[in-house]
C-alpha positions in Angstrom: -3.4 25.1 9.9 -0.7 27.9 10.5 -2.3 30.3 8.2 -5.7 30.1 9.9 -4.2 30.7 13.4 -2.4 33.8 12.1 -5.6 35.2 10.6 -7.4 34.7 13.8 -4.7 36.3 15.8 -4.8 39.1 13.3 -8.8 39.6 13.7 -8.3 39.6 17.5 -5.7 42.3 17.5 -7.9 44.3 15.1 -10.9 44.2 17.5 -8.7 45.4 20.3 -7.5 48.1 18.2 -10.9 49.1 17.4 -11.9 49.4 21.1 -8.9 51.4 21.8 -9.7 54.1 18.9 -13.4 54.3 19.8 -12.4 55.1 23.4 -10.1 57.8 22.5 -12.8 59.5 20.4 -15.2 59.4 23.3 -18.0 57.8 21.3 -18.7 54.7 23.3 -22.1 54.6 24.9 -23.1 52.1 27.5 -19.5 50.9 27.6 -20.0 47.7 29.6 -22.8 46.5 27.5 -21.2 47.1 24.3 -18.0 45.6 25.6 -19.7 42.4 26.8 -21.5 42.2 23.4 -18.1 42.4 21.3 -16.4 40.0 23.6 -19.4 37.6 23.1 -18.9 38.2 19.4 -15.3 37.5 19.5 -15.7 34.5 21.4 -18.4 33.2 19.0 -15.9 34.0 16.0 -13.2 32.0 17.9 -15.5 29.1 18.5 -16.4 29.3 14.4 -12.8 29.5 13.7 -12.0 26.5 16.1 -14.9 24.5 14.7 -13.7 25.1 11.0 -10.1 24.1 11.8 -11.4 20.9 13.6 -13.1 20.0 10.4 -10.2 20.8 8.1 -7.9 18.7 10.6 -10.6 15.9 10.5 -10.5 16.0 6.6 -6.7 15.8 6.6 -6.7 12.7 9.1 -9.3 11.1 6.9 -7.2 11.7 3.7 -4.0 10.5 5.6 -5.8 7.3 7.1 -6.9 6.3 3.4 -4.5 3.8 1.6 -3.4 4.8 -1.7 -2.3 1.5 -3.7 -0.3 1.6 -6.9 -0.8 -1.1 -9.4 1.4 -2.2 -12.4 -0.3 -4.0 -15.5 1.8 -5.5 -18.2 -1.5 -5.2 -20.6 -4.9 -3.6 -20.4 -7.3 -4.5 -17.4 -9.5 -5.9 -20.1 -7.1 -8.2 -21.8 -9.3 -11.2 -21.2 -6.8 -12.9 -19.1 -3.7 -12.4 -16.9 -4.2 -8.6 -16.0 -7.9 -8.7 -16.0 -7.9 -11.4 -13.4 -5.7 -9.3 -11.3 -7.7 -6.1 -11.9 -11.0 -8.1 -10.8 -9.1 -9.2 -7.6 -8.1 -5.7 -6.7 -11.8 -4.5 -7.3 -13.2 -7.2 -5.0 -10.7 -6.2 -2.2 -11.5 -2.5 -2.3 -15.3 -3.3 -2.5 -14.8 -5.7 0.9 -12.6 -3.1 2.5 -14.5 0.0 1.6 -13.6 2.7 -1.1 -13.5 5.2 1.7 -10.4 3.4 3.1 -8.6 2.2 -0.2 -7.9 4.1 -3.4 -6.4 2.5 -6.4 -4.0 4.0 -8.9 -3.7 1.7 -11.7 -1.0 1.9 -14.7 -1.8 -0.3 -17.7 0.4 -1.2 -20.4 3.7 -1.0 -18.6 6.2 -3.2 -20.4 8.1 -5.4 -17.9 10.9 -5.5 -20.2 11.2 -1.9 -20.0 13.0 -1.0 -16.6 13.0 3.0 -17.2 9.2 2.8 -18.0 8.6 0.7 -14.8 10.6 3.0 -12.6 8.7 5.9 -13.9 5.6 4.5 -13.0 6.5 3.6 -9.7 8.2 6.8 -8.8 4.9 8.7 -10.0 2.8 6.7 -7.9 4.7 7.2 -4.8 5.9 10.8 -5.2 2.8 12.2 -7.0 0.0 10.0 -6.0 1.2 9.4 -2.4 1.0 5.5 -2.7 2.0 3.5 0.2 1.8 0.2 -1.2 2.8 -0.9 -4.8 1.8 -4.2 -6.5 3.7 -5.2 -9.5 1.9 -8.0 -11.4 4.5 -9.4 -13.8 7.7 -11.3 -13.6 9.8 -8.8 -15.4 9.2 -6.0 -12.9 10.9 -7.9 -10.2 14.4 -6.2 -10.2 13.5 -2.9 -10.8 11.0 -3.1 -7.9 13.6 -4.5 -5.6 16.0 -1.6 -6.4 13.4 0.9 -5.9 12.3 -0.7 -2.6 15.6 0.6 -1.0 14.7 4.3 -2.3 11.4 4.4 -0.5 11.8 2.3 2.9 8.4 3.4 4.0 6.5 2.1 1.0 5.6 -1.4 0.9 6.3 -3.3 -2.4 4.6 -6.6 -3.7 5.8 -8.5 -6.7 3.8 -11.2 -8.4 5.5 -14.4 -9.5 9.1 -13.6 -8.6 11.5 -14.6 -5.9 13.2 -11.4 -4.7 12.6 -9.8 -1.5 13.9 -6.9 0.6 13.0 -5.4 3.9 10.1 -3.8 2.6 9.1 -5.9 -0.6 7.4 -9.3 -0.5 6.9 -11.5 -3.4 3.6 -13.8 -4.0 2.2 -16.5 -6.3 0.5 -19.7 -6.0 0.3 -23.4 -6.8 -1.5 -23.1 -10.0 0.1 -26.4 -11.1 -2.7 -28.1 -9.3 -5.3 -26.9 -11.5 -2.9 -27.3 -14.5 -2.6 -31.0 -13.7 -6.5 -31.4 -13.5 -6.8 -29.5 -16.6 -4.2 -31.9 -18.3 -6.7 -34.9 -17.5 -9.3 -33.1 -19.2 -7.1 -32.9 -22.3 -5.9 -36.4 -22.1 -9.3 -37.6 -22.4 -10.6 -35.3 -25.0 -7.7 -35.7 -27.7 -8.3 -38.1 -30.5 -5.0 -37.6 -32.2 -2.7 -37.9 -28.9 -1.2 -34.7 -30.0 -1.9 -31.8 -27.6 -0.3 -28.4 -28.1 0.9 -26.0 -25.4 1.4 -22.2 -26.3 4.0 -21.1 -23.6 5.0 -17.4 -23.0 8.6 -17.1 -21.6 11.1 -19.6 -21.0 11.1 -19.1 -17.0 10.4 -21.8 -14.2 7.0 -20.5 -13.6 6.0 -21.4 -17.3 8.1 -24.6 -17.5 6.5 -26.0 -14.2 3.1 -25.3 -15.6 3.6 -27.1 -18.8 5.1 -29.9 -16.8 2.2 -30.1 -14.4 -0.2 -30.2 -17.3 1.8 -32.9 -19.1 1.9 -35.1 -16.0 -2.0 -34.7 -15.6 -2.3 -35.7 -19.6 -0.1 -39.0 -19.1 -1.6 -40.0 -15.7 -4.8 -41.0 -18.0 -3.2 -41.1 -21.5 0.2 -42.3 -21.3 0.3 -42.3 -25.3 -0.4 -38.6 -25.4 2.5 -36.3 -26.0 2.2 -32.3 -25.4 4.1 -30.3 -27.9 5.2 -26.8 -26.6 6.2 -23.7 -28.4 7.2 -20.4 -27.0 5.9 -17.1 -28.2 8.4 -15.4 -26.3 5.9 -12.7 -25.1 3.4 -12.5 -22.4 1.3 -10.3 -24.1 0.7 -10.1 -27.9 -2.4 -11.6 -29.5 -0.7 -11.8 -32.9 2.3 -13.9 -31.8 0.2 -15.8 -29.5 -2.1 -16.8 -32.5 0.7 -17.4 -34.8 2.2 -19.7 -32.3 -1.1 -21.6 -31.7 -1.6 -22.0 -35.5 1.8 -23.7 -35.6 0.7 -26.4 -33.2 -2.6 -26.9 -35.1 -0.6 -27.3 -38.3 1.2 -30.2 -36.6 -2.0 -32.1 -35.9 -2.7 -31.1 -32.3 -6.4 -31.2 -31.6 -6.4 -29.7 -28.1 -4.5 -26.5 -27.2 -3.5 -25.3 -23.8 -1.6 -22.2 -23.0 0.3 -19.9 -20.6 -0.5 -16.4 -22.2 -2.1 -13.4 -21.2 -5.0 -13.3 -23.8 -7.6 -15.9 -25.2 -5.8 -15.8 -28.5 -4.7 -19.4 -28.4 -8.5 -20.3 -27.7 -9.6 -18.4 -30.5 -7.3 -19.9 -33.1 -8.3 -23.3 -31.8 -12.0 -22.8 -32.2 -11.3 -21.2 -35.8 -9.8 -24.5 -36.6 -12.5 -26.6 -35.3 -10.4 -27.9 -32.4 -10.8 -27.6 -28.6 -8.9 -25.4 -25.9 -8.2 -25.0 -22.3 -7.7 -21.5 -21.1 -6.0 -19.7 -18.3 -6.7 -17.0 -15.8 -10.3 -16.4 -16.7 -13.2 -18.5 -18.1 -13.5 -18.2 -21.6 -16.9 -20.3 -22.0 -18.6 -17.2 -23.6 -15.6 -16.1 -25.5 -15.2 -19.5 -27.5 -18.2 -21.6 -26.6 -17.5 -24.2 -29.5 -13.8 -24.8 -28.4 -13.8 -24.3 -24.6 -13.2 -27.2 -22.2 -12.0 -25.3 -18.9 -9.1 -23.3 -17.5 -7.0 -23.0 -14.3 -8.2 -19.9 -12.6 -6.9 -17.5 -10.1 -8.8 -15.5 -7.4 -6.4 -12.8 -6.2 -8.8 -10.8 -4.2 -8.4 -12.5 -0.7 -4.7 -11.9 -0.8 -4.9 -8.4 -2.0 -7.5 -7.6 0.7 -5.1 -9.3 3.4 -2.1 -7.4 2.2 -4.0 -4.1 2.1 -5.4 -4.5 5.7 -1.9 -5.5 6.8 -0.5 -2.3 5.7 -3.3 -0.2 7.3 -3.1 -2.1 10.4 0.7 -2.0 10.7 1.0 -5.8 10.5 2.6 -6.0 7.1 5.4 -8.8 6.8 7.2 -10.6 4.3 5.4 -14.0 3.7 6.4 -15.3 0.1 2.8 -16.5 -0.1 2.3 -19.8 -2.3 -1.5 -20.9 -1.7 -3.2 -23.3 -3.7 -6.8 -25.0 -4.2 -7.0 -25.3 -0.4 -6.7 -21.7 0.1 -9.1 -20.6 -2.5 -6.2 -19.0 -4.6 -6.4 -21.1 -7.5 -9.2 -23.3 -9.1 -10.3 -25.2 -12.1 -13.1 -23.7 -14.0 -16.3 -25.5 -14.4 -16.1 -28.4 -17.0 -18.3 -27.5 -20.2 -20.5 -30.0 -21.9 -17.5 -30.6 -24.4 -15.6 -32.7 -21.8 -16.0 -36.4 -22.1 -18.0 -37.8 -18.9 -14.8 -39.9 -18.0 -12.6 -36.7 -17.7 -15.6 -35.3 -15.3 -15.5 -38.2 -13.2 -11.7 -38.5 -13.0 -11.3 -34.8 -12.1 -14.3 -34.9 -9.4 -12.6 -37.9 -7.8 -9.1 -36.5 -7.8 -9.7 -32.7 -7.2 -10.3 -33.0 -3.3 -6.9 -35.0 -2.8 -4.9 -32.5 -4.8 -6.5 -29.8 -2.9 -5.5 -31.2 0.4 -1.8 -32.4 -0.7 -1.0 -29.5 -3.0 2.0 -29.5 -5.6 3.6 -32.4 -3.4 0.9 -34.4 -5.3 1.5 -33.1 -8.7 5.3 -33.4 -8.6 5.5 -36.8 -6.7 8.0 -39.2 -8.0 9.0 -41.2 -9.9 9.8 -38.3 -12.2 11.9 -38.3 -15.3 12.8 -35.5 -17.6 12.4 -35.7 -21.4 15.7 -37.3 -22.0 15.0 -40.1 -19.5 17.0 -38.8 -16.7 15.4 -39.4 -13.0 14.5 -35.9 -11.5 12.6 -37.3 -8.6 12.7 -40.7 -7.1 9.8 -42.8 -6.0 8.3 -42.1 -2.6 9.4 -38.3 -2.6 8.1 -35.1 -4.1 9.9 -32.1 -5.5 10.7 -29.5 -2.9 9.5 -25.9 -3.3 12.9 -24.6 -4.0 13.2 -27.5 -6.7 10.1 -26.4 -8.3 10.9 -22.7 -8.3 14.2 -23.7 -10.2 12.5 -25.9 -12.6 14.6 -25.6 -15.9 13.7 -29.1 -17.8 10.6 -30.5 -19.4 9.3 -33.8 -18.0 8.7 -37.1 -20.2 5.8 -36.8 -22.8 6.9 -33.0 -23.8 8.1 -32.5 -27.1 9.9 -29.2 -27.7 13.0 -27.5 -26.2 13.5 -24.7 -23.9 15.1 -21.8 -25.6 18.2 -20.3 -24.2 16.5 -16.9 -23.9 
């Protein structure tokens, strides 16, 4: 902008100098007419310069008004599970808001166990891509994101599935346990061996909570059934997920459920002629001969809400924890492989769970797998108790690794 104004000033001085030199040489004819014409041309040039500058300023303002959003994924956006679900949510949010207002800068395959890789990705998004809002979509990013939030106080940070906050960092998740419980009802009716397997990722409260909710659903309709859990110790590793699933199948499990980022567990079940319950996305077309249903996420409304909040200047820390009632989580359609009694039970109970939320899922009396009471009758586990869950409930076979 400054260079344009200086150029205009130099041009104007050049015109004045030209008039002076011409006058000295005595070659001006019809001086008043020529002077008027030159002045008019100068005014037109100035107007054109002003118009061009205004257009440049408008372009700059438009670029400034556009929100750049940085996103970290632990795997690819086409993993068939966790990351793909988030990516689809972001895409829907941008479609709703308008691509002229929001631009996404997405970084795939950032290990949430690698603090340096996480930091490098975030700093690049902020310092080189001018991102004013950062979303980190895996648990392990939490501590690095919180630390970086203090370095960039004008940037807003959003962390999925964690518990830390700062003045400009929020966390968000949802009560997926509602859909987990309902999917457990399906498994409880479907199993013939009364042996159900659960492929778990990491030994953190989020995963433990989900397995417990699933087991409570199973045993609400089939008290004789047990849920054997094995940990892959990874969020995203199709090979390890498959290996863990096969170990459960070898133990006689005829229905598998999972908390993993890919549908590898489901494919292992189908290959063995057994049945499976997915997670994150529908896998009805991926494993049609095994797929029963899946707890699903729809992140789009939350992402749209937070993007708008940053643009409107209304962003606040919310620690969002919605459920089925808010449209954040759902149970996928039940396939034809699901028994009719299971379909009837889910249809009857789903509205009540949506209304009561996790208070229904974790209502007492509850005992851990050693028989100790963890919640008395007439009460439900609080949100804090759920967030800190570090035990398995009755009916779960398996131990929580120390790390």
